[in-house]
C-alpha positions in Angstrom: 7.7 -10.5 3.3 6.1 -12.4 6.2 7.1 -15.6 7.8 6.1 -19.2 6.8 5.9 -18.7 3.1 4.1 -15.4 2.8 5.9 -12.3 1.8 6.3 -8.9 3.4 8.2 -6.5 1.2 10.8 -4.4 3.1 10.5 -0.7 2.6 13.8 0.6 3.8 14.4 3.1 1.0 15.6 6.6 0.3 13.3 9.4 1.6 11.7 11.9 -0.7 9.7 15.0 0.3 6.2 14.4 1.6 3.3 14.6 -0.9 0.6 17.1 -0.6 -2.1 16.7 2.0 -5.9 16.8 1.5 -7.8 19.9 0.6 -10.1 20.0 3.7 -13.0 20.8 1.4 -16.5 19.4 1.8 -17.8 16.8 -0.6 -20.7 17.7 -2.9 -24.2 17.4 -1.5 -25.9 14.1 -2.2 -29.7 13.6 -1.6 -29.8 16.8 0.3 -27.1 15.8 2.7 -23.6 17.4 2.8 -20.8 14.9 3.5 -17.9 16.4 5.3 -14.4 15.5 4.4 -11.9 15.6 7.3 -9.3 18.3 7.0 -5.7 17.3 6.5 -3.8 20.5 7.2 -0.1 19.9 7.5 1.1 23.3 6.5 1.3 22.3 2.8 -0.3 23.9 -0.2 -3.4 22.1 -1.5 -3.8 20.7 -5.0 -6.9 22.9 -5.3 -5.0 26.1 -4.7 -2.4 25.2 -7.3 -5.2 24.4 -9.8 -6.9 27.7 -9.2 -3.6 29.5 -9.7 -3.2 28.0 -13.1 -6.7 29.0 -14.3 -7.2 32.2 -16.3 -10.2 34.4 -15.4 -13.5 32.9 -16.3 -12.0 29.9 -18.1 -13.7 26.5 -17.6 -11.4 23.7 -16.2 -10.7 21.4 -19.1 -8.8 18.7 -17.2 -5.5 19.6 -18.9 -2.7 21.8 -17.9 -2.5 25.2 -19.6 -0.8 24.9 -23.0 -0.8 21.1 -22.9 -1.8 19.0 -25.9 -2.1 15.4 -26.7 0.3 13.9 -29.2 -1.1 12.2 -32.2 -2.1 8.6 -31.5 0.4 7.2 -34.1 3.3 8.9 -32.3 2.6 7.6 -28.8 4.9 5.0 -27.4 3.1 1.9 -26.1 3.6 0.9 -22.4 3.2 -2.5 -20.8 3.3 -1.2 -17.2 -0.3 -1.6 -16.2 -0.6 -4.9 -18.0 2.2 -6.1 -15.8 0.6 -4.7 -12.7 -2.6 -6.5 -13.5 -0.6 -9.8 -13.3 -0.2 -9.5 -9.6 -3.3 -11.8 -9.3 -1.2 -14.7 -10.8 1.4 -14.5 -8.0 0.5 -16.8 -5.1 1.5 -16.2 -1.5 2.3 -18.6 1.3 3.7 -21.2 -1.1 5.1 -23.5 1.6 1.9 -23.6 3.6 -1.3 -25.6 3.1 -4.0 -23.0 2.6 -7.7 -23.3 2.9 -8.1 -20.1 1.0 -5.2 -19.3 -1.4 -4.1 -15.7 -1.5 -2.5 -13.9 -4.4 -0.4 -10.7 -4.4 -3.2 -8.5 -5.8 -5.6 -9.5 -3.0 -2.9 -9.0 -0.4 -1.9 -5.6 -1.8 -5.5 -4.4 -1.7 -5.9 -5.5 1.9 -2.5 -3.9 2.9 -3.7 -0.6 1.3 -7.0 -0.7 3.3 -5.1 -1.4 6.5 -2.3 1.1 5.9 -4.9 3.8 5.2 -6.7 2.9 8.5 -3.4 3.1 10.4 -2.7 6.6 9.0 -6.2 7.8 9.9 -5.8 6.3 13.4 -2.5 8.0 13.8 -4.0 11.4 12.8 -7.2 11.2 14.8 -6.1 9.4 17.9 -2.4 10.3 18.3 -2.1 13.8 16.8 -0.3 12.6 13.7 0.0 14.4 10.4 0.1 11.7 7.8 -1.5 11.6 4.3 -3.7 8.5 4.3 -4.1 8.6 0.6 -0.3 8.6 0.0 0.1 5.7 2.4 -2.6 3.7 0.7 -1.1 4.3 -2.7 2.4 3.2 -1.5 0.8 0.0 -0.1 -0.9 -0.8 -3.4 2.5 -1.0 -5.0 4.6 -2.4 -2.1 4.9 -5.9 -3.7 4.9 -4.8 -7.3 8.4 -6.2 -8.0 7.1 -9.7 -7.3 5.4 -9.5 -10.7 8.9 -10.1 -12.1 10.6 -11.9 -9.3 7.8 -14.1 -7.9 7.2 -14.6 -4.2 10.2 -16.0 -2.3 9.2 -17.6 1.0 10.7 -16.0 4.1 12.5 -19.2 5.3 14.5 -19.1 2.1 14.9 -15.4 1.7 16.2 -14.9 5.3 18.2 -18.2 5.5 21.4 -16.2 5.3 22.6 -12.6 4.7 24.0 -13.5 1.2 20.6 -14.7 0.0 18.8 -11.7 1.6 21.2 -9.2 0.0 21.0 -10.8 -3.4 17.2 -10.8 -3.3 17.1 -7.1 -2.4 19.3 -6.4 -5.4 16.9 -8.4 -7.6 14.0 -6.5 -6.2 15.7 -3.2 -7.0 16.3 -4.3 -10.6 12.7 -5.4 -11.0 11.3 -2.1 -9.6 13.5 -0.1 -12.0 12.4 -2.3 -14.9 8.8 -1.5 -14.1 9.5 2.2 -13.8 11.3 2.2 -17.1 8.1 1.0 -18.8 6.3 4.2 -18.0 6.3 7.2 -20.3 8.4 10.2 -19.3 6.3 12.7 -17.2 4.1 9.9 -15.9 7.1 7.9 -14.5 8.0 10.5 -11.9 4.6 10.0 -10.1 5.5 6.3 -9.5 9.0 6.8 -8.2 7.8 7.5 -4.7 5.6 4.4 -4.8 8.1 1.9 -6.2 11.7 2.9 -5.3 11.8 5.9 -3.0 9.2 5.4 -0.3 9.1 8.0 2.4 10.4 6.5 5.7 7.3 7.2 7.8 5.0 6.0 5.0 7.2 2.9 4.8 6.8 2.1 8.5 3.0 2.2 8.2 3.0 0.1 5.0 5.3 -2.4 6.7 3.0 -2.5 9.7 0.0 -3.0 7.5 1.8 -5.8 5.6 2.5 -7.6 8.8 -1.1 -7.0 10.0 -2.4 -8.5 6.8 -0.3 -11.6 7.3 -1.6 -11.9 10.9 -5.2 -11.6 9.7 -4.5 -14.3 7.1 -3.3 -16.6 9.9 -6.4 -15.9 12.0 -8.7 -16.7 9.1 -6.9 -19.9 8.4 -7.1 -20.9 12.1 -10.8 -20.1 12.1 -11.2 -22.5 9.2 -9.5 -25.2 11.3 -6.1 -25.1 9.6 -3.6 -25.6 12.4 -0.8 -25.1 9.8 -0.9 -21.4 10.6 -0.8 -21.6 14.4 2.9 -20.8 14.8 2.7 -18.2 12.1 -0.2 -16.5 13.9 1.9 -16.3 17.1 5.0 -15.1 15.3 3.2 -12.3 13.4 1.4 -11.1 16.6 4.7 -10.8 18.4 6.2 -8.9 15.5 3.2 -6.4 15.5 3.6 -5.8 19.2 7.3 -5.3 18.9 6.8 -2.5 16.4 5.6 -0.3 19.3 3.4 1.8 17.0 0.4 3.2 18.9 -1.8 3.1 15.9 -1.1 -0.6 15.5 -1.8 -1.3 19.2 -5.1 0.6 18.7 -6.1 -1.5 15.7 -5.3 -4.7 17.6 -7.4 -3.7 20.5 -10.4 -2.3 18.7 -10.7 -4.1 15.3 -8.7 -7.4 15.3 -11.0 -9.7 17.3 -13.7 -9.4 14.7 -11.6 -11.3 12.1 -12.0 -14.4 14.2 -15.8 -14.3 14.2 -18.2 -16.0 11.9 -20.6 -14.1 9.7 -23.5 -14.8 12.2 -21.3 -13.6 15.1 -20.6 -10.3 13.3 -24.3 -9.4 13.3 
């Protein structure tokens, strides 16, 4: 939950083992040009090697695990999970602020995913990190999913006192579990690391991207002449600098200024 009515979801949750890294393979050739995919070798087995191990000699890959079969349509249990996820777009952020461009949770989650992915790539390429950008981006997409059920509580209210803050965290946990319980067994386990048990390092990058998204929102409102966001812009900038994350400092130095430019100035 961010300050001044926007929300930056806290991600202080139980760690689970890291997911698998990338395959390091090259992308298929397109128009005669081979597009290289950066290697992500963190000493982990790749999904491709596991898939190959499951294949029998000469069999074509069917997209299903060996021995798996689809249940008959009439016996499948219906799930509302993704219909609920789709309703992120109805949850408005920055409720206590006058906005020139209203922002909803779905828009915010997409931007946080883009920024979190960028921070992970910067960490790997510039600071010798070993982070899976895809896993970070996926966690960012779902970081505010509980707000579908709880709504967006403005920061001045949520952090007014420890009792309110603790109670809201309990409500968030109940909402996250309710969403998970909507998923069919087998599929549900893939979403546990995204909703309830975010890896600590992944959580730090998502939280940084969340705050960065809030700061960018402030800059865009200021660019539109909305002085309502002046103090919020200063507060979010201080928070980003206080994180002491080199990838965040790199983004601020290299990419941030462009968000204050007009379209003509970007040319």
